[in-house]
C-alpha positions in Angstrom: -13.1 13.9 4.5 -10.7 13.2 1.7 -7.4 13.0 0.1 -7.8 16.8 -0.4 -7.9 17.1 3.4 -4.8 15.0 3.8 -2.9 17.2 1.3 -4.0 20.2 3.3 -2.7 18.6 6.5 0.6 17.8 4.8 0.9 21.3 3.4 0.4 22.7 6.9 3.4 20.7 8.0 5.7 22.4 5.5 8.2 24.7 7.0 6.8 28.3 6.9 3.4 27.2 5.5 1.2 28.3 8.4 -0.4 26.8 11.4 -3.6 25.2 12.8 -6.8 27.2 11.8 -8.1 29.5 14.4 -11.2 28.3 16.2 -10.2 24.7 16.5 -10.7 23.3 19.9 -9.5 19.9 21.2 -12.8 18.1 20.3 -13.1 19.5 16.8 -9.4 18.9 16.3 -9.7 15.3 17.4 -12.7 14.6 15.2 -11.1 16.4 12.3 -8.0 14.3 12.6 -10.1 11.1 12.7 -12.1 11.8 9.5 -9.2 13.5 7.6 -7.5 10.2 6.9 -10.4 8.7 5.0 -9.5 8.9 1.3 -13.1 9.5 0.0 -12.1 10.2 -3.6 -10.4 6.9 -3.9 -13.1 5.0 -2.0 -15.8 6.5 -4.3 -13.9 5.5 -7.4 -13.4 2.0 -6.0 -17.0 1.6 -5.1 -18.1 2.6 -8.6 -15.7 0.1 -10.1 -16.8 -2.8 -7.9 -20.4 -2.0 -8.5 -19.8 -2.0 -12.3 -17.9 -5.3 -12.0 -20.5 -6.9 -9.8 -23.3 -6.0 -12.1 -21.9 -8.3 -14.8 -20.9 -11.0 -12.3 -17.5 -11.8 -13.7 -14.8 -13.8 -11.9 -13.7 -12.4 -8.6 -10.2 -11.8 -10.1 -11.4 -8.5 -11.5 -12.5 -7.3 -8.0 -9.0 -8.1 -6.7 -7.4 -6.2 -9.6 -9.7 -3.2 -8.9 -8.7 -3.4 -5.2 -4.9 -3.5 -5.9 -5.1 -0.7 -8.5 -7.0 1.6 -6.2 -4.7 0.7 -3.3 -1.8 1.9 -5.4 -3.8 5.0 -6.5 -4.5 6.0 -2.9 -1.1 7.4 -2.0 -0.6 8.7 -5.6 -3.8 10.8 -5.3 -2.6 12.3 -2.0 0.8 13.2 -3.5 -0.8 14.7 -6.6 -3.1 16.9 -4.6 -0.3 17.9 -2.3 2.0 18.6 -5.2 -0.7 20.8 -6.8 -1.0 22.8 -3.5 2.7 23.2 -3.2 3.1 24.2 -6.8 0.4 26.8 -6.5 2.1 28.4 -3.5 5.8 28.4 -4.6 5.8 27.2 -8.2 7.8 24.0 -7.9 6.3 20.5 -7.2 7.9 18.4 -4.5 9.8 15.9 -6.6 12.3 14.7 -3.9 10.9 11.9 -1.8 12.1 13.6 1.4 9.6 16.4 0.7 6.7 14.1 0.1 3.8 13.7 2.6 4.7 10.1 3.4 2.7 9.9 6.6 -0.5 11.1 4.8 0.2 8.8 1.9 0.7 5.8 4.2 -2.4 6.6 6.3 -4.5 7.0 3.1 -3.4 3.6 1.9 -4.2 2.0 5.2 -7.6 3.7 5.4 -8.5 2.8 1.9 -7.6 -0.9 2.5 -9.8 -0.9 5.6 -12.8 0.7 4.0 -12.5 -1.4 0.9 -12.4 -4.5 3.2 -15.8 -3.4 4.6 -17.6 -2.7 1.4 -20.2 -5.1 0.1 -19.1 -7.1 -2.9 -15.4 -6.5 -2.1 -13.1 -9.4 -2.9 -12.6 -9.9 0.8 -16.2 -11.0 1.2 -15.3 -14.3 -0.6 -12.8 -15.3 2.1 -14.1 -17.9 4.6 -13.2 -15.9 7.7 -14.8 -12.6 6.5 -17.8 -11.2 8.2 -19.6 -7.9 8.3 -19.0 -7.6 12.0 -15.2 -8.0 11.5 -15.3 -5.5 8.7 -17.2 -2.9 10.8 -14.9 -3.3 13.7 -11.9 -2.9 11.4 -13.2 0.3 10.0 -14.0 1.8 13.4 -10.6 0.8 14.9 -8.4 1.7 11.9 -10.1 5.1 11.3 -10.0 6.1 15.0 -6.4 4.8 15.4 -5.1 6.7 12.3 -6.7 9.9 13.6 -5.3 9.5 17.1 -1.8 8.5 16.2 -1.4 11.1 13.4 -0.1 13.8 15.8 2.8 11.5 16.8 4.1 11.8 13.2 3.7 15.5 12.8 7.1 16.9 11.9 7.7 19.7 9.5 8.2 18.8 5.8 11.0 20.6 4.0 9.8 23.5 1.9 
């Protein structure tokens, strides 16, 4: 899914914004929760940046810079999409931090870090303890855990 999905989930938590879509059963709801917290827009940008950097084979410092920049971008993208959705519905963006989708912003950041960790040519691949098996396990565990614990943090956001 995407940061767009996360902004939709966050918007659904707003007081008076609506409820769960009709036709969702427990299985589709669980799968939807699991894949919602993968910030595909940010991962795609990061993958393109790392590929461009790796093509020229510069020092690994550039890959670390790309990772940290995109890590910071991940919650910002979720907030921007959420703010656009809120503004389209009632005309005013959520400028106060207590009205921000902090759960989705945090989960997006964790999911991005996990997926970036698993990508080939990521800066993590240079670490001595890194392995593809560890990276794969991290992606499966983190993605599943984020989707499963998300309902524990579902409380209405102020309108």
